[in-house]
N, C-alpha and C positions, 0 to 999 in steps of 0.2 A: 302361820308358823314358819320358822326358818327352815331352809332346806337341810335335810339330814345328809351329812357327808359320809363317805365310805372309803375305806383303805384296804390294802392287802399287805401282808408281811411274809417275807421269805426268811428262812433261817440260814441261808448262805451255803447250803450243801448241794444245790442244784446246778446243772450246767448253765453257765451264764447266758448263753444264747437262747436257751429255753426261757430263762427269766425275762429276757428282753421281749421275747414273743408274747409272754403272758402279760407283761407290763403294757405293751401296745394294745393287746386285747382288752385289758382292764380299762385303759383310757377310753377306748372306743365304746365300752359298755357303761361308761358314766362314773367310774370310780375316780376319787379325788386325790388319793395319797398312795405312795409306794414306800414301804418301810422294810428294813432289814435288821435282824438281830446283829449285834456287834460282839462276836466272841472269837477273836482272832486265832486262838489255839485250837478250838474245836472245829471251826469251819473256815471257809475262804474269807479273806479280808473284804470288808464291805465297800471301802471307798473307791477302789478302781471300778467296781461294779456300778457304783452310783454314777460315775462319769458316763458309762455306756447308757444307763437308763436316761440320764439327762439329755444325751445326744439323740436318743431314739424316741423320746416323748416330747410333747409340746405344752401340756397343761398341768399334768399331775405334779404334786409336790412330793419331795423325796427326803427320806431321813432315817436316822438310826433309832432302833427300838430294842434296846437302848444302849448307848455308850455309857462310860463312867469317867470320873475325874482322875483316875489313877493310871490306867493303862497307857494313856498318852499325855505327855506334857501339854499344858494349856496352849502354848504357842504352836505346837504341832497340830492339835485338834482345830484351833482357830484357823490356821493356814489351810488345812484340808477343806474346811467348810467355806472359807472365803473364796478359795479357788473354784469350788463347785458352785458357789453362788454366781460367779462370773460365767461358768460354762452353762448353767441352767437358766441364766437370766433371772436369778432371785427366787428359785423354787425350792430351796433347801429348808429343812426343819431339823432341829436337834432334839431327839428324845434322850434323856439322861436319867440314870439311877445311881445308887451307891456302889454297884458292881456285884454281879452274881457269877455266872458261868465263866466269864473271862478271867475272873479273879480266883474262883474256887478251884478251877482246873489246874491252877498254878500253886495250889496249896495256901492261898491267901484269902482273907475275908473282905467284906465290904468296907468302904471308907465311911466317914461321918457326914451328916447333913451339913455341918459347918463348912467342911471342905468342899462339898458340892455347891453350896451357895457362893463361896468365894470363886470357884471355878467358873460358874455361870456369869458372874459379874465381869470377870476378866475376859471371858469368851465374847461377851457382848461388846465390850469395848474394842477388842482387837478386830473382830469381824466387821464392825461398822467403820473401820478406818481410824479409830481413836488411838490414844496413847495409853500405855500401861507401864507403870513402874515395876519392872520385872527384876527382882533381886538387885535393885539399885540401878538398873539400866533402862533408859527410855526406849520402849519397844513399840513398834507400830508397823503396819503394812501400808506402804504408799499405794499399792495396787488394788486395795480392797474397795471396790466401787459400788457394791450393792449394800442394802441394809443388812443388819445383823439378822440371822435366821431366828424365827420363833423358837422358843425353848419349851419343851414338854418335860415335866418331871414325873417319874414313875414312883409310886409309893403305896404302902399298905397301912402303916402305922400312923398314929396321931401326930407325931413330930414331923414326919416327912410330908404328910398331907397338909398340915398347917403351913409348913415352909412353902409348899407349892402354891397355896393360896396367897402367900405374901409376895412371891417372886416369879412364878411361872406364867407363861402365855397359855399353857395347856397342861392338863393332868392326865396321866396314863393310868387306867385301872384295868388290871389284867384279870378280868372275869366278867361274866354277863349276868351276875346274880343281882336282881333289883334291890333286895334287902341290903346287901353288902355295899352296893354302890351308893345307896342313900346314906348309909352309915359313914362311908368315906367322905362324901360330899359335905357332910356336916362339919368336918374338921377343915376342909378346904375353905368353906365359907367363913369359919372362925379366923383363919389366917388372912383371908382377904379383908375382913373387917378390921383386924389389927393393923393392917398396912394402909387402911383407907382406900382400898381398891373396890371396884365394882365387880362382884362375883360373876355377873352375867357376861362380862368381857372375857372370862377365862374359858377356853375350850375344854371339853370333857370327852375323853376317848374311853370307850369300852372295847377291849381287845380280847378276842377269844376265837378258838377254832369252831367251825360249823361242819355239820354233815347233814345234807338234805336227803332225807329218806324217812318214810313212815314206819319202817322197821327199826324201832328204837334200840333193840338189842344189838343189831348190826351197827347202827350209827354210833352207839356209845364206844364201841371198840376202836373206832377211828380217832376218837378225841380224848380217850381216858388218860392219855399221857399228860394232858394239860393241867388238870388239878394236881397231878404229881409234881409238875414243874412249879406251880404256885406254892405247893407245900414247902419248898425250900425257903421261901420268903416268910411263911408263917412260922416255921421253926425258928427263924431268926427273930421274929417278933416276940416269941415266947421267952426269949432270953432277956428281953427288955421290959416287958409288961406282964403283970400278973394275969393269969388266964381269965380271971373274973372281969377284967377290964376290956376284954375282946369278945366279939360276938361268937356264940357257940358254932354258928354256921361256918365260921372262919377257922376255928382251931380244933374242933373235936375230932375231925377225921384224920389228923396227923398224929394223934397221941400214940398210936401203935405202929407208926411208920417204921418199916424195917431198915431203911437207909436209902441212899440215892447214888447211882453211878452216873457221873457226868459224861462219861463216854457215850451214854445212850440218852443224852439230854434231848428233849423234844422229839422223841422217836416213837412212831406208831408201833404198838405191840410190845414195847419194852417191858421188862420185868419191873422197872421202876414204878409202873402204874397199877400193879396187882392189888395194892391195898386200898385203892380208891373205890368207894361204893357208888352204886348207880345214882343215888339221889344227889350226890355232889357233882357227878358228871352232868346231870340234867340242869343243875343250878348254874354251874360255872361256864358251861359251853352252850351252844345253840344247836339242838338236834331236833329232827322232825321234818315234816313236809313243808311245802312252800307257805301254806297258811300259818303254820306254827312259827316258822321263821319270821314272818311279817308281824305276828302277834308279839313275839318276844322283843323284837327291835322297837316296835311302837311303845312297849312298856318302858324300855330304856330311854327312849326319846322323851317320854312324859316326865321322867325323873331329871332331865337336864342333860342327858348325853347328846353330844353334838356330832360325834363320829363313831361309827361302828367299824372296827378293823378286823378283817378276817385273817386268821393265821393259816396260811396255805402250806400245810405240811402233811398231806395225807395221800399223795399219789394221784389224785384226780383234780389237780388245781384248775386246769382249763375248764372243766365241767362246772366246778363251783362258781367260778367267775362268770361263766355264761348264764347260769340260772339266776344268779343274783342280778346280773346286768339286764336280763330280759324280763324277769318276773317280780323280783323283790324290790330293787331300787325304784323302778317306775311306780310300783304300788305305794311305796312309802312317801314318795315325793310328788305324787299325782297333783296335790293341791297347789 
């Protein structure tokens, strides 16, 4: 069985030098990826931080989780990534979605999947040193010397998931619910088949917060914010698809959602999360002791998940990284 990869994600509100220290700790503990939310109005800009991470690490891959095709012009985004590819010696990845917090905080909505697909094609061309007809102008970077970064597409609905199957190097699934991951991957496989691609070549990430503690009541309160965050995407899905076409495990818990304040996005203990029931917390997140953590991730791996990504947003980031590095990653990759 292939090695399970592990990542960590910051939301960009931490002191950058503490981030660097945790990044170096994670690399030493066997983690493979460093990711950051990209929401420039809510939190610190991610790209200057990436430069520091790239300079201070040697092996881990670095990327956005996720950027979007609207906030930055494609030539700006491609230039940022191509520059960081040179700094990191080819260790950059781009996670991309239609746009959530960085758009909604400005009073705007997500863009379309058609726009995202066009952006990805242009991004790949520019970052690989190719030429792009940009509004009638031949545009290229003479200094882009590394390959184009792998592109991970985040999605929940059938249209986005099929698109990821057709175009993406990896798919980002923001929950750790095996039933929902299996449902999502069905659409990714359909998209891959439509494009004549080998689904087994597409990487699959499950991204979620964890809390390592046998006291489940305590653990849930550190991660309850996450299903509330996911709920924003589900509400958006319900505007496009009849409720009956979506799994009840995905949509039922948001039916009576009172609202969402993006000023407290991804915040432990926020009022945003009060409506989220315990069973959804247990499905979407990974809570419990070390043995339960290992069992849950083994379950995801058996479904085809290739990377488990820990959202580090709970105040005990160093402790979570240490326990995963010393007890959980070795157990899962012992073979």
